[in-house]
Biopython code that builds the backbone (N, CA, C, O; Angstrom):
import numpy as np
from Bio.PDB.StructureBuilder import StructureBuilder

atoms = [
    (1, "UNK", "N", (17.608, -21.538, 5.060)),
    (1, "UNK", "CA", (17.521, -22.688, 5.947)),
    (1, "UNK", "C", (16.132, -22.812, 6.575)),
    (1, "UNK", "O", (15.761, -23.887, 7.048)),
    (2, "UNK", "N", (15.357, -21.716, 6.583)),
    (2, "UNK", "CA", (14.019, -21.746, 7.165)),
    (2, "UNK", "C", (12.931, -21.844, 6.104)),
    (2, "UNK", "O", (11.744, -21.855, 6.431)),
    (3, "UNK", "N", (13.326, -21.915, 4.844)),
    (3, "UNK", "CA", (12.350, -22.099, 3.783)),
    (3, "UNK", "C", (11.936, -20.838, 3.067)),
    (3, "UNK", "O", (10.940, -20.843, 2.344)),
    (4, "UNK", "N", (12.672, -19.754, 3.245)),
    (4, "UNK", "CA", (12.351, -18.508, 2.563)),
    (4, "UNK", "C", (13.064, -18.466, 1.222)),
    (4, "UNK", "O", (14.262, -18.734, 1.139)),
    (5, "UNK", "N", (12.331, -18.131, 0.183)),
    (5, "UNK", "CA", (12.925, -17.973, -1.136)),
    (5, "UNK", "C", (12.458, -16.643, -1.701)),
    (5, "UNK", "O", (11.274, -16.314, -1.629)),
    (6, "UNK", "N", (13.380, -15.883, -2.261)),
    (6, "UNK", "CA", (13.070, -14.581, -2.843)),
    (6, "UNK", "C", (13.341, -14.654, -4.333)),
    (6, "UNK", "O", (14.404, -15.097, -4.767)),
    (7, "UNK", "N", (12.361, -14.210, -5.111)),
    (7, "UNK", "CA", (12.491, -14.147, -6.557)),
    (7, "UNK", "C", (12.007, -12.778, -7.012)),
    (7, "UNK", "O", (11.055, -12.238, -6.449)),
    (8, "UNK", "N", (12.642, -12.226, -8.004)),
    (8, "UNK", "CA", (12.159, -11.001, -8.636)),
    (8, "UNK", "C", (11.581, -11.400, -9.985)),
    (8, "UNK", "O", (12.085, -12.307, -10.648)),
    (9, "UNK", "N", (10.522, -10.713, -10.379)),
    (9, "UNK", "CA", (9.931, -10.962, -11.688)),
    (9, "UNK", "C", (9.871, -9.631, -12.424)),
    (9, "UNK", "O", (9.193, -8.699, -11.991)),
    (10, "UNK", "N", (10.573, -9.555, -13.520)),
    (10, "UNK", "CA", (10.551, -8.366, -14.359)),
    (10, "UNK", "C", (9.396, -8.495, -15.342)),
    (10, "UNK", "O", (9.217, -9.540, -15.966)),
    (11, "UNK", "N", (8.616, -7.432, -15.477)),
    (11, "UNK", "CA", (7.520, -7.423, -16.444)),
    (11, "UNK", "C", (7.898, -6.588, -17.670)),
    (11, "UNK", "O", (7.041, -6.228, -18.477)),
    (12, "UNK", "N", (9.189, -6.286, -17.795)),
    (12, "UNK", "CA", (9.668, -5.523, -18.944)),
    (12, "UNK", "C", (9.455, -6.299, -20.239)),
    (12, "UNK", "O", (9.464, -7.530, -20.256)),
    (13, "UNK", "N", (9.265, -5.563, -21.304)),
    (13, "UNK", "CA", (9.112, -6.190, -22.619)),
    (13, "UNK", "C", (10.448, -6.780, -23.052)),
    (13, "UNK", "O", (11.496, -6.376, -22.547)),
    (14, "UNK", "N", (10.423, -7.723, -23.971)),
    (14, "UNK", "CA", (11.678, -8.320, -24.441)),
    (14, "UNK", "C", (12.677, -7.271, -24.949)),
    (14, "UNK", "O", (13.887, -7.452, -24.815)),
    (15, "UNK", "N", (12.174, -6.183, -25.527)),
    (15, "UNK", "CA", (13.052, -5.129, -26.037)),
    (15, "UNK", "C", (13.825, -4.436, -24.908)),
    (15, "UNK", "O", (14.931, -3.945, -25.134)),
    (16, "UNK", "N", (13.259, -4.390, -23.704)),
    (16, "UNK", "CA", (13.883, -3.696, -22.575)),
    (16, "UNK", "C", (14.686, -4.615, -21.653)),
    (16, "UNK", "O", (15.306, -4.140, -20.702)),
    (17, "UNK", "N", (14.684, -5.887, -21.913)),
    (17, "UNK", "CA", (15.364, -6.832, -21.013)),
    (17, "UNK", "C", (16.867, -6.632, -20.940)),
    (17, "UNK", "O", (17.493, -7.028, -19.957)),
    (18, "UNK", "N", (17.449, -6.033, -21.951)),
    (18, "UNK", "CA", (18.895, -5.798, -21.944)),
    (18, "UNK", "C", (19.295, -4.836, -20.821)),
    (18, "UNK", "O", (20.458, -4.808, -20.417)),
    (19, "UNK", "N", (18.342, -4.051, -20.316)),
    (19, "UNK", "CA", (18.613, -3.101, -19.233)),
    (19, "UNK", "C", (18.692, -3.776, -17.858)),
    (19, "UNK", "O", (19.274, -3.223, -16.925)),
    (20, "UNK", "N", (18.116, -4.950, -17.740)),
    (20, "UNK", "CA", (17.980, -5.613, -16.438)),
    (20, "UNK", "C", (19.328, -5.995, -15.816)),
    (20, "UNK", "O", (19.518, -5.722, -14.631)),
    (21, "UNK", "N", (20.270, -6.604, -16.532)),
    (21, "UNK", "CA", (21.547, -6.954, -15.888)),
    (21, "UNK", "C", (22.255, -5.748, -15.258)),
    (21, "UNK", "O", (22.832, -5.868, -14.177)),
    (22, "UNK", "N", (22.217, -4.602, -15.918)),
    (22, "UNK", "CA", (22.826, -3.404, -15.354)),
    (22, "UNK", "C", (22.121, -2.962, -14.084)),
    (22, "UNK", "O", (22.766, -2.546, -13.122)),
    (23, "UNK", "N", (20.784, -3.052, -14.080)),
    (23, "UNK", "CA", (20.004, -2.697, -12.891)),
    (23, "UNK", "C", (20.334, -3.640, -11.737)),
    (23, "UNK", "O", (20.472, -3.206, -10.593)),
    (24, "UNK", "N", (20.458, -4.912, -12.037)),
    (24, "UNK", "CA", (20.795, -5.912, -11.008)),
    (24, "UNK", "C", (22.162, -5.594, -10.401)),
    (24, "UNK", "O", (22.324, -5.614, -9.181)),
    (25, "UNK", "N", (23.127, -5.305, -11.244)),
    (25, "UNK", "CA", (24.472, -4.997, -10.756)),
    (25, "UNK", "C", (24.479, -3.712, -9.936)),
    (25, "UNK", "O", (25.124, -3.640, -8.890)),
    (26, "UNK", "N", (23.763, -2.702, -10.412)),
    (26, "UNK", "CA", (23.721, -1.400, -9.736)),
    (26, "UNK", "C", (23.069, -1.488, -8.358)),
    (26, "UNK", "O", (23.518, -0.835, -7.416)),
    (27, "UNK", "N", (22.022, -2.284, -8.237)),
    (27, "UNK", "CA", (21.271, -2.363, -6.983)),
    (27, "UNK", "C", (21.757, -3.468, -6.059)),
    (27, "UNK", "O", (21.353, -3.523, -4.897)),
    (28, "UNK", "N", (22.617, -4.347, -6.558)),
    (28, "UNK", "CA", (23.147, -5.418, -5.715)),
    (28, "UNK", "C", (22.164, -6.546, -5.464)),
    (28, "UNK", "O", (22.294, -7.265, -4.473)),
    (29, "UNK", "N", (21.187, -6.715, -6.336)),
    (29, "UNK", "CA", (20.229, -7.818, -6.190)),
    (29, "UNK", "C", (21.001, -9.127, -6.230)),
    (29, "UNK", "O", (21.790, -9.362, -7.145)),
    (30, "UNK", "N", (20.770, -9.985, -5.227)),
    (30, "UNK", "CA", (21.510, -11.252, -5.160)),
    (30, "UNK", "C", (20.568, -12.452, -5.128)),
    (30, "UNK", "O", (20.875, -13.484, -4.533)),
    (31, "UNK", "N", (19.425, -12.299, -5.774)),
    (31, "UNK", "CA", (18.473, -13.400, -5.889)),
    (31, "UNK", "C", (18.026, -13.492, -7.348)),
    (31, "UNK", "O", (18.211, -12.545, -8.111)),
    (32, "UNK", "N", (17.440, -14.621, -7.738)),
    (32, "UNK", "CA", (17.074, -14.812, -9.143)),
    (32, "UNK", "C", (16.067, -13.774, -9.640)),
    (32, "UNK", "O", (15.145, -13.380, -8.927)),
    (33, "UNK", "N", (16.273, -13.349, -10.874)),
    (33, "UNK", "CA", (15.339, -12.443, -11.541)),
    (33, "UNK", "C", (14.753, -13.199, -12.729)),
    (33, "UNK", "O", (15.472, -13.646, -13.622)),
    (34, "UNK", "N", (13.443, -13.327, -12.715)),
    (34, "UNK", "CA", (12.725, -14.021, -13.779)),
    (34, "UNK", "C", (12.068, -12.987, -14.689)),
    (34, "UNK", "O", (11.908, -11.829, -14.303)),
    (35, "UNK", "N", (11.696, -13.396, -15.874)),
    (35, "UNK", "CA", (11.029, -12.512, -16.822)),
    (35, "UNK", "C", (9.662, -13.084, -17.147)),
    (35, "UNK", "O", (9.543, -14.254, -17.510)),
    (36, "UNK", "N", (8.618, -12.253, -17.017)),
    (36, "UNK", "CA", (7.265, -12.692, -17.364)),
    (36, "UNK", "C", (6.398, -11.468, -17.598)),
    (36, "UNK", "O", (5.902, -10.858, -16.651)),
    (37, "UNK", "N", (6.220, -11.114, -18.850)),
    (37, "UNK", "CA", (5.388, -9.961, -19.193)),
    (37, "UNK", "C", (3.955, -10.122, -18.705)),
    (37, "UNK", "O", (3.286, -9.132, -18.408)),
    (38, "UNK", "N", (3.483, -11.346, -18.621)),
    (38, "UNK", "CA", (2.102, -11.595, -18.219)),
    (38, "UNK", "C", (1.873, -11.464, -16.719)),
    (38, "UNK", "O", (0.727, -11.390, -16.276)),
    (39, "UNK", "N", (2.938, -11.434, -15.936)),
    (39, "UNK", "CA", (2.803, -11.338, -14.476)),
    (39, "UNK", "C", (2.098, -10.050, -14.070)),
    (39, "UNK", "O", (1.394, -10.016, -13.060)),
    (40, "UNK", "N", (2.285, -8.992, -14.852)),
    (40, "UNK", "CA", (1.658, -7.705, -14.532)),
    (40, "UNK", "C", (0.142, -7.840, -14.470)),
    (40, "UNK", "O", (-0.479, -7.379, -13.512)),
    (41, "UNK", "N", (-0.450, -8.451, -15.455)),
    (41, "UNK", "CA", (-1.911, -8.618, -15.449)),
    (41, "UNK", "C", (-2.332, -9.784, -14.560)),
    (41, "UNK", "O", (-3.370, -9.717, -13.902)),
    (42, "UNK", "N", (-1.548, -10.836, -14.537)),
    (42, "UNK", "CA", (-1.886, -12.012, -13.733)),
    (42, "UNK", "C", (-1.994, -11.670, -12.255)),
    (42, "UNK", "O", (-2.888, -12.163, -11.567)),
    (43, "UNK", "N", (-1.085, -10.825, -11.758)),
    (43, "UNK", "CA", (-1.063, -10.470, -10.335)),
    (43, "UNK", "C", (-1.543, -9.050, -10.066)),
    (43, "UNK", "O", (-1.353, -8.527, -8.968)),
    (44, "UNK", "N", (-2.167, -8.423, -11.068)),
    (44, "UNK", "CA", (-2.750, -7.096, -10.914)),
    (44, "UNK", "C", (-1.724, -6.083, -10.388)),
    (44, "UNK", "O", (-1.964, -5.397, -9.394)),
    (45, "UNK", "N", (-0.602, -6.004, -11.062)),
    (45, "UNK", "CA", (0.460, -5.078, -10.675)),
    (45, "UNK", "C", (0.118, -3.694, -11.221)),
    (45, "UNK", "O", (0.021, -3.500, -12.433)),
    (46, "UNK", "N", (-0.066, -2.731, -10.310)),
    (46, "UNK", "CA", (-0.420, -1.370, -10.702)),
    (46, "UNK", "C", (0.632, -0.364, -10.258)),
    (46, "UNK", "O", (0.567, 0.801, -10.649)),
    (47, "UNK", "N", (1.596, -0.784, -9.454)),
    (47, "UNK", "CA", (2.651, 0.106, -8.965)),
    (47, "UNK", "C", (3.959, -0.667, -8.939)),
    (47, "UNK", "O", (3.974, -1.895, -8.859)),
    (48, "UNK", "N", (5.055, 0.079, -9.009)),
    (48, "UNK", "CA", (6.367, -0.558, -8.974)),
    (48, "UNK", "C", (7.166, -0.011, -7.811)),
    (48, "UNK", "O", (7.162, 1.204, -7.610)),
    (49, "UNK", "N", (7.836, -0.812, -7.053)),
    (49, "UNK", "CA", (7.721, -2.272, -7.126)),
    (49, "UNK", "C", (6.450, -2.761, -6.435)),
    (49, "UNK", "O", (5.920, -2.098, -5.543)),
    (50, "UNK", "N", (5.983, -3.896, -6.847)),
    (50, "UNK", "CA", (4.918, -4.610, -6.134)),
    (50, "UNK", "C", (5.559, -5.875, -5.587)),
    (50, "UNK", "O", (6.216, -6.617, -6.316)),
    (51, "UNK", "N", (5.363, -6.110, -4.313)),
    (51, "UNK", "CA", (5.929, -7.282, -3.661)),
    (51, "UNK", "C", (4.793, -8.200, -3.258)),
    (51, "UNK", "O", (3.862, -7.785, -2.567)),
    (52, "UNK", "N", (4.870, -9.439, -3.689)),
    (52, "UNK", "CA", (3.863, -10.442, -3.351)),
    (52, "UNK", "C", (4.500, -11.465, -2.435)),
    (52, "UNK", "O", (5.637, -11.885, -2.646)),
    (53, "UNK", "N", (3.763, -11.857, -1.425)),
    (53, "UNK", "CA", (4.241, -12.868, -0.480)),
    (53, "UNK", "C", (3.360, -14.092, -0.621)),
    (53, "UNK", "O", (2.139, -14.013, -0.490)),
    (54, "UNK", "N", (3.986, -15.216, -0.887)),
    (54, "UNK", "CA", (3.284, -16.478, -1.089)),
    (54, "UNK", "C", (3.797, -17.455, -0.048)),
    (54, "UNK", "O", (5.006, -17.605, 0.128)),
    (55, "UNK", "N", (2.876, -18.121, 0.644)),
    (55, "UNK", "CA", (3.296, -19.010, 1.725)),
    (55, "UNK", "C", (3.804, -20.344, 1.187)),
    (55, "UNK", "O", (3.826, -20.576, -0.022)),
    (56, "UNK", "N", (4.204, -21.202, 2.093)),
    (56, "UNK", "CA", (4.800, -22.493, 1.719)),
    (56, "UNK", "C", (3.855, -23.402, 0.951)),
    (56, "UNK", "O", (4.294, -24.297, 0.228)),
    (57, "UNK", "N", (2.567, -23.172, 1.107)),
    (57, "UNK", "CA", (1.576, -23.990, 0.407)),
    (57, "UNK", "C", (1.171, -23.383, -0.930)),
    (57, "UNK", "O", (0.297, -23.906, -1.621)),
    (58, "UNK", "N", (1.819, -22.268, -1.289)),
    (58, "UNK", "CA", (1.519, -21.629, -2.566)),
    (58, "UNK", "C", (0.365, -20.667, -2.512)),
    (58, "UNK", "O", (-0.122, -20.228, -3.555)),
    (59, "UNK", "N", (-0.092, -20.323, -1.313)),
    (59, "UNK", "CA", (-1.210, -19.394, -1.174)),
    (59, "UNK", "C", (-0.718, -17.954, -1.097)),
    (59, "UNK", "O", (0.227, -17.650, -0.369)),
    (60, "UNK", "N", (-1.360, -17.076, -1.848)),
    (60, "UNK", "CA", (-1.054, -15.658, -1.813)),
    (60, "UNK", "C", (-1.473, -15.102, -0.465)),
    (60, "UNK", "O", (-2.618, -15.295, -0.054)),
    (61, "UNK", "N", (-0.572, -14.413, 0.239)),
    (61, "UNK", "CA", (-0.878, -13.949, 1.595)),
    (61, "UNK", "C", (-0.844, -12.441, 1.779)),
    (61, "UNK", "O", (-1.719, -11.882, 2.440)),
    (62, "UNK", "N", (0.150, -11.771, 1.208)),
    (62, "UNK", "CA", (0.291, -10.332, 1.411)),
    (62, "UNK", "C", (0.745, -9.658, 0.128)),
    (62, "UNK", "O", (1.368, -10.277, -0.734)),
    (63, "UNK", "N", (0.418, -8.369, 0.019)),
    (63, "UNK", "CA", (0.847, -7.563, -1.128)),
    (63, "UNK", "C", (1.335, -6.220, -0.605)),
    (63, "UNK", "O", (0.728, -5.619, 0.282)),
    (64, "UNK", "N", (2.433, -5.769, -1.170)),
    (64, "UNK", "CA", (2.975, -4.454, -0.847)),
    (64, "UNK", "C", (3.183, -3.719, -2.161)),
    (64, "UNK", "O", (3.809, -4.249, -3.079)),
    (65, "UNK", "N", (2.655, -2.487, -2.256)),
    (65, "UNK", "CA", (2.801, -1.699, -3.485)),
    (65, "UNK", "C", (3.689, -0.504, -3.217)),
    (65, "UNK", "O", (3.574, 0.153, -2.182)),
    (66, "UNK", "N", (4.580, -0.225, -4.160)),
    (66, "UNK", "CA", (5.472, 0.911, -4.021)),
    (66, "UNK", "C", (6.577, 0.619, -3.033)),
    (66, "UNK", "O", (6.794, -0.528, -2.642)),
    (67, "UNK", "N", (7.275, 1.668, -2.632)),
    (67, "UNK", "CA", (8.393, 1.479, -1.718)),
    (67, "UNK", "C", (8.394, 2.597, -0.694)),
    (67, "UNK", "O", (8.509, 3.773, -1.038)),
    (68, "UNK", "N", (8.266, 2.220, 0.555)),
    (68, "UNK", "CA", (8.294, 3.161, 1.673)),
    (68, "UNK", "C", (9.614, 2.943, 2.399)),
    (68, "UNK", "O", (9.723, 2.051, 3.240)),
    (69, "UNK", "N", (10.604, 3.744, 2.081)),
    (69, "UNK", "CA", (11.945, 3.502, 2.608)),
    (69, "UNK", "C", (12.017, 3.593, 4.125)),
    (69, "UNK", "O", (12.889, 2.971, 4.731)),
    (70, "UNK", "N", (11.126, 4.348, 4.752)),
    (70, "UNK", "CA", (11.170, 4.488, 6.206)),
    (70, "UNK", "C", (10.668, 3.242, 6.924)),
    (70, "UNK", "O", (11.164, 2.904, 7.999)),
    (71, "UNK", "N", (9.699, 2.566, 6.346)),
    (71, "UNK", "CA", (9.087, 1.422, 7.023)),
    (71, "UNK", "C", (9.337, 0.086, 6.338)),
    (71, "UNK", "O", (8.905, -0.952, 6.841)),
    (72, "UNK", "N", (10.016, 0.090, 5.214)),
    (72, "UNK", "CA", (10.156, -1.122, 4.407)),
    (72, "UNK", "C", (10.779, -2.276, 5.174)),
    (72, "UNK", "O", (10.244, -3.384, 5.162)),
    (73, "UNK", "N", (11.888, -2.038, 5.832)),
    (73, "UNK", "CA", (12.576, -3.133, 6.521)),
    (73, "UNK", "C", (11.700, -3.718, 7.620)),
    (73, "UNK", "O", (11.590, -4.939, 7.735)),
    (74, "UNK", "N", (11.081, -2.873, 8.422)),
    (74, "UNK", "CA", (10.219, -3.342, 9.504)),
    (74, "UNK", "C", (9.031, -4.140, 8.958)),
    (74, "UNK", "O", (8.697, -5.206, 9.474)),
    (75, "UNK", "N", (8.400, -3.610, 7.909)),
    (75, "UNK", "CA", (7.251, -4.285, 7.314)),
    (75, "UNK", "C", (7.636, -5.632, 6.729)),
    (75, "UNK", "O", (6.934, -6.623, 6.928)),
    (76, "UNK", "N", (8.755, -5.672, 6.006)),
    (76, "UNK", "CA", (9.201, -6.942, 5.418)),
    (76, "UNK", "C", (9.532, -7.964, 6.497)),
    (76, "UNK", "O", (9.163, -9.133, 6.380)),
    (77, "UNK", "N", (10.218, -7.536, 7.534)),
    (77, "UNK", "CA", (10.557, -8.457, 8.620)),
    (77, "UNK", "C", (9.297, -9.020, 9.269)),
    (77, "UNK", "O", (9.241, -10.211, 9.574)),
    (78, "UNK", "N", (8.298, -8.188, 9.484)),
    (78, "UNK", "CA", (7.052, -8.647, 10.097)),
    (78, "UNK", "C", (6.375, -9.705, 9.226)),
    (78, "UNK", "O", (5.996, -10.768, 9.717)),
    (79, "UNK", "N", (6.226, -9.414, 7.949)),
    (79, "UNK", "CA", (5.549, -10.356, 7.052)),
    (79, "UNK", "C", (6.339, -11.658, 6.954)),
    (79, "UNK", "O", (5.755, -12.740, 7.009)),
    (80, "UNK", "N", (7.642, -11.566, 6.813)),
    (80, "UNK", "CA", (8.467, -12.773, 6.685)),
    (80, "UNK", "C", (8.373, -13.621, 7.946)),
    (80, "UNK", "O", (8.236, -14.841, 7.858)),
    (81, "UNK", "N", (8.443, -13.001, 9.110)),
    (81, "UNK", "CA", (8.330, -13.765, 10.359)),
    (81, "UNK", "C", (6.976, -14.444, 10.462)),
    (81, "UNK", "O", (6.897, -15.584, 10.919)),
    (82, "UNK", "N", (5.913, -13.774, 10.050)),
    (82, "UNK", "CA", (4.575, -14.387, 10.053)),
    (82, "UNK", "C", (4.511, -15.600, 9.129)),
    (82, "UNK", "O", (3.953, -16.637, 9.487)),
    (83, "UNK", "N", (5.083, -15.458, 7.945)),
    (83, "UNK", "CA", (5.054, -16.571, 6.993)),
    (83, "UNK", "C", (5.892, -17.741, 7.445)),
    (83, "UNK", "O", (5.540, -18.892, 7.184)),
    (84, "UNK", "N", (6.999, -17.469, 8.120)),
    (84, "UNK", "CA", (7.860, -18.554, 8.584)),
    (84, "UNK", "C", (7.248, -19.320, 9.763)),
    (84, "UNK", "O", (7.687, -20.428, 10.073)),
    (85, "UNK", "N", (6.249, -18.743, 10.413)),
    (85, "UNK", "CA", (5.576, -19.432, 11.530)),
    (85, "UNK", "C", (4.768, -20.623, 11.030)),
    (85, "UNK", "O", (4.615, -21.622, 11.734)),
    (86, "UNK", "N", (4.252, -20.508, 9.804)),
    (86, "UNK", "CA", (3.397, -21.576, 9.253)),
    (86, "UNK", "C", (4.177, -22.823, 8.944)),
    (86, "UNK", "O", (3.605, -23.808, 8.477)),
]
sb = StructureBuilder()
sb.init_structure("model")
sb.init_model(0)
sb.init_chain("A")
sb.init_seg("    ")
for serial, (resi, resn, name, xyz) in enumerate(atoms, 1):
    if name == "N":
        sb.init_residue(resn, " ", resi, " ")
    sb.init_atom(name, np.array(xyz, "f"), 0.0, 1.0, " ", f" {name:<3s}", serial, name[0])
structure = sb.get_structure()
């Protein structure tokens, strides 16, 4: 309702895409998962997961590499609140 949209992009090769539905079910992902092998080089993905935040105007704003389970929720909430201010 505030304009936030979450998408996942898998950079897996076509041969490995059959594994994705099981991963989605196992992790409880409830947002769209897209496939784009070129996204890895296009967005300079060097770690997994890499989270990119794009504002309402389509501008790249923040990047998060890897997963820090202790601070992830706080960090995500901060970035999302900042983006929703615009």
